Structures are given as C-alpha cells and as structure tokens.
C-alpha positions as CSV (number, residue, x, y, z in Angstrom):
1,X,-25.4,7.6,0.4
2,X,-22.4,9.9,0.5
3,X,-20.9,10.4,-3.0
4,X,-17.2,11.4,-3.0
5,X,-15.3,12.9,-6.0
6,X,-12.0,13.7,-4.2
7,X,-10.5,13.8,-0.7
8,X,-10.3,17.0,1.2
9,X,-6.9,16.2,2.7
10,X,-4.8,13.6,4.5
11,X,-4.2,13.3,8.2
12,X,-0.6,12.3,7.7
13,X,0.2,15.1,5.3
14,X,-1.9,18.2,6.2
15,X,-1.3,19.9,9.6
16,X,-4.8,21.4,9.5
17,X,-6.1,17.9,10.3
18,X,-3.8,17.2,13.3
19,X,-6.7,17.9,15.7
20,X,-8.7,14.9,14.4
21,X,-6.0,12.3,14.6
22,X,-6.9,11.2,18.1
23,X,-10.7,11.8,17.8
24,X,-13.4,9.2,17.4
25,X,-14.2,9.4,13.7
26,X,-15.7,7.0,11.1
27,X,-13.3,4.9,9.1
28,X,-13.6,3.6,5.6
29,X,-11.4,0.5,5.6
30,X,-10.4,-0.7,2.1
31,X,-7.6,-2.7,0.5
32,X,-4.7,-1.3,-1.5
33,X,-6.2,-2.7,-4.7
34,X,-9.5,-0.9,-4.0
35,X,-7.6,2.3,-3.5
36,X,-6.7,2.1,-7.1
37,X,-10.3,2.1,-8.2
38,X,-12.1,5.3,-9.3
39,X,-15.6,3.9,-8.7
40,X,-16.4,1.9,-5.6
41,X,-19.2,1.5,-3.1
42,X,-18.4,0.6,0.6
43,X,-19.7,1.1,4.1
44,X,-17.8,2.8,6.9
45,X,-17.2,1.1,10.2
46,X,-20.4,2.8,11.5
47,X,-22.5,1.8,8.5
48,X,-22.4,5.0,6.4
49,X,-22.9,4.1,2.8
50,X,-20.1,5.7,0.7
51,X,-20.0,5.8,-3.1
52,X,-16.7,6.7,-4.7
53,X,-16.8,8.3,-8.1
54,X,-13.4,9.9,-8.2
55,X,-12.3,12.4,-10.8
56,X,-9.8,11.1,-13.4
57,X,-6.3,11.1,-12.0
58,X,-7.4,11.1,-8.4
59,X,-6.5,8.1,-6.2
60,X,-7.3,7.7,-2.6
61,X,-4.4,7.0,-0.2
62,X,-4.1,5.8,3.4
63,X,-5.1,8.6,5.7
64,X,-7.2,10.6,3.1
65,X,-10.2,12.4,4.6
66,X,-13.5,12.4,2.8
67,X,-16.4,14.5,4.1
68,X,-20.1,13.7,4.8
69,X,-21.7,17.0,5.8
70,X,-19.8,17.9,9.1
71,X,-18.7,14.3,9.6
72,X,-15.1,13.6,8.4
73,X,-14.4,10.0,7.4
74,X,-10.8,8.7,7.3
75,X,-9.7,6.3,4.6
76,X,-7.7,3.4,6.1
77,X,-5.8,1.0,4.0
78,X,-6.0,-2.6,5.2
79,X,-2.7,-4.3,6.1
80,X,-1.5,-7.1,3.7
81,X,1.2,-9.7,3.6
82,X,4.5,-8.1,2.6
83,X,7.8,-9.7,1.8
84,X,11.0,-7.7,2.4
85,X,14.4,-8.5,0.9
86,X,17.3,-6.9,2.8
87,X,20.8,-6.8,1.5
88,X,23.3,-8.2,4.0
89,X,26.0,-5.9,2.4
90,X,24.8,-2.5,1.3
91,X,27.5,-2.3,-1.3
92,X,26.2,-5.1,-3.5
93,X,24.4,-3.2,-6.2
94,X,24.4,-6.2,-8.5
95,X,22.5,-8.3,-6.0
96,X,19.9,-5.6,-5.5
97,X,19.6,-5.1,-9.3
98,X,19.1,-8.8,-9.8
99,X,16.5,-9.0,-7.0
100,X,14.6,-6.1,-8.5
101,X,14.7,-7.8,-11.9
102,X,13.3,-11.0,-10.5
103,X,10.5,-9.2,-8.6
104,X,9.7,-7.1,-11.7
105,X,9.3,-10.3,-13.8
106,X,6.6,-11.2,-11.3
107,X,4.8,-7.9,-11.9
108,X,4.8,-6.8,-8.3
109,X,4.7,-3.2,-7.1
110,X,7.8,-2.4,-5.0
111,X,8.9,-0.1,-2.2
112,X,12.6,0.7,-1.8
113,X,14.0,2.0,1.5
114,X,17.7,2.0,1.9
115,X,19.0,-1.6,1.3
116,X,15.5,-3.1,1.4
117,X,12.9,-3.9,-1.3
118,X,9.4,-4.7,-0.1
119,X,6.5,-6.1,-2.2
120,X,3.1,-7.6,-1.5
121,X,2.5,-11.4,-1.6
122,X,-0.7,-13.4,-1.4
123,X,0.3,-16.1,1.1
124,X,3.2,-17.2,3.3
125,X,3.8,-20.1,0.9
126,X,5.1,-17.6,-1.7
127,X,8.3,-17.3,0.3
128,X,9.3,-20.8,-0.9
129,X,8.8,-19.6,-4.5
130,X,11.0,-16.6,-4.0
131,X,13.7,-18.6,-2.2
132,X,14.0,-20.6,-5.4
133,X,13.9,-17.5,-7.6
134,X,16.6,-15.8,-5.5
135,X,18.8,-19.0,-5.4
136,X,21.8,-17.3,-7.1
137,X,21.7,-14.4,-4.5
138,X,20.2,-16.1,-1.4
139,X,23.4,-16.0,0.6
140,X,23.5,-12.2,0.2
141,X,20.0,-11.4,1.3
142,X,17.6,-11.8,4.3
143,X,13.9,-12.4,3.6
144,X,11.0,-11.6,5.9
145,X,7.3,-11.8,5.7
146,X,5.0,-9.5,7.7
147,X,1.6,-8.0,7.6
148,X,1.5,-4.2,7.3
149,X,0.3,-1.4,5.1
150,X,2.1,-1.3,1.8
151,X,2.7,1.9,-0.2
152,X,4.4,1.3,-3.6
153,X,7.3,3.5,-4.7
154,X,6.1,6.4,-6.9
155,X,6.4,5.1,-10.5
156,X,6.8,1.5,-9.3
157,X,3.1,0.7,-8.7
158,X,2.6,-1.7,-11.5
159,X,-0.7,-3.6,-11.8
160,X,-0.3,-7.0,-10.3
161,X,-1.3,-10.1,-12.3
C-alpha cells in the first residue's frame, strides 16, 4: 500500500507537470467530501491501494499529484450536482446578498463568479425547495442544475449538514 502524507504538485498549477497531462497515468477518483479528509484509504483506477494520512493543514485538491515510486497518481475530484443562481441584472446587489443569506442558512459551501453563485445539491428535487426559498427574488434570478466539479470559494467552504 502506498502511504501519502502530502501531494508533490498539481497538474493545473505547476508547469513542471505539463508533460504528464496527456499521458496515461493512474487516477485516484474521490468525492469533494473525501478531499476534506486527512485519513482515507482508496484504490486507484488500476487497483493500486492508496492510504492517505495527510499532515495537519494539508488538503488534497482536484489535479494534485501523489507519488508511488516512479508512478505518479493524479487525484481527480468526482463531479457532483451543482445549482447555479445567476442574477438577471448585475446591478442588484440586494438580490445577490439575499440569495447568499438564504444559501448560507442551508450551510452550503459556495463559489462566486461574476454574477453567479454556485453550490452543491444532493438531488434535482432540491431545485423545488430553492424555488420556494427564493420566492421573493425569483423574478430576478435564473436557476440551473448541472453535474460538474465544484470548488468552494476560499473561506466559504463550510461543512455541509
């Protein structure tokens, strides 16, 4: 079993790993919630047993590289259902603030990009819940649900309930 204490880099952030982006390498596919854990045991897509025992303060991220001898293993975050709230009018700070407050009361991590707030959901049926919660601002927003990799905003990665 390969025991990992910290990643050696990230294919998306470190230019030195550009050469392996298109190569055939092992993948350790784990959920965003598992990325939060310091201790975890999983198998790669090729069956290599990996034991994570990360140093305090270290969290794995999508694209991190861990090493097994000469073999580099890429950590891949699994996609999940994400709801995105998009302001119809970028100038409506009060609407965005209220949307953020409603989402925050549900203890969801968020990601903010321009006039959009994204957050993970468990099922498509949650859209109905949020339509009711956003009733006072529903005419000012567009809501979409898609499956993709979610990365919370730094400082906004609250633990979900």
